[in-house]
N, C-alpha and C positions, 0 to 999 in steps of 0.2 A: 335905570330910569330915575330921574330926580323926583318924580311924582310919588314914588313908593318910598316911604321912609326906611331907614336902616333897620329898625326893629322888625318891620314887616318882612323885609328882605331876608333877614336872619331866620325868622320863624318859617318862612316859605321854604328856604333851602334845607333847614334842619328837618322839616317834615318829610323831605324826600330821602333822607339818609336813615337807613335801618338802625344802625348803631352809631351813636356819637358820644364823644367824651369831651373833657375840658380842652384837650389839644385841638380837636376838630373845631370847637366853638371859638377858640382863640385865633385859629387860622382864618376862620370865617369872618371874625371881627376885623382882623387885619386887612383882609381882602375888601371888605365893605368900606372900611375907613379910608383905604387908599384908592377906592373906586376901581378895583381890579377884579370884581366878581366875574367878569366876562371870561377870565382865564381859568376858572375853576375846573372846567372840563379838561383842559390841558394838564393841569396839576394832577387831577385824578388819573388820567391816562399814564402820565410819567411815573406816578407812585406805583401803579399796578405793574408796569414794566420793571421797575427797580425791585419791587417785592418778589415778583416771579423769578427774576434773575437770581436774586439772593437765595431764594428757596428752591431753586432748580425746578421750577414749574414751567412746563412748555405749553405753548398754545397751538391749537389746531382749529381749522375752520372747515366746516362741511357746508357746501352750498347745495340746496335742494330746491325743487320747484314749489314745494309746500313745506310748512313746518314739520319737524320730526318730533316724535314723542320720546319720553325718557328711556323707554325700553330700547328703542332703536339707537338712541344716543349712547347708551351703555354698551350695546353690541359694537358700535363703531369704535368707541374708546378701547375696547378689548382687542381690537385688531391693529390699532396704531402702536407702533414700537419706535420709541425715540431713545437711543442710548443715553444713559446717565440721567434721565429725567425721573425725578421723584414722583411726579404726577403730571397729568395732562388736563388742561381745561379745553373744552370743546365749545365753539361758538357756531350756531346754526344761522346762516344767512339764507334768506329766501329770494330766489331769482326765477320768476316764472318763465323767463326766456330760455332756460335750459330744457324746458318741456317736461323732462322726467329724468330719473337717474340721479346722479350726484357728482360733485367734485370735492375732493378732499385736498386741503393744503396744509402741510406741516413740515417743519424742519427744512424749509427751503425746497420742498418737493411738492409736486401736484399730480394727483391721479384723477383723470377726467373720465368718468363713466356716464356722462350725460347723454341723453338722446340727441340733443343738438350736436354734440361732437361726433356721435356715431353717424348721424345723417351727413355731416360735413365730410367725414372720412369716406362714406359710401359714394357721395357725389364725386369726390376726387378720384376714387377707383374707377368709377363708371366713365369719367371724362378722359381718362388716360389710356 
């Protein structure tokens, strides 16, 4: 937005970043100067993917009807096995439509233990 000056844009974005350094600030200056701040989210996502690939960090997603706590997150992580992964990051997505239970997606696989899926399976069995 041209109403917000570049200094204010930089301050606002830097306030959202936990740790920043001169490289981060230079990148931000370049994006602001070239009016490309809108792609900062894409840059961040690409960087995370490259970083994780380089450091052999795998990602897993657990979908639940409500947010999970740290203890449950750790229990889930202890059950996920991905060969050759140094570590695994877990993202919790909340989707109330699954009613209860969970869906875990990792390494190209999906394990669906949601109540919604169980009801769907039961309906299929009863109608056949």
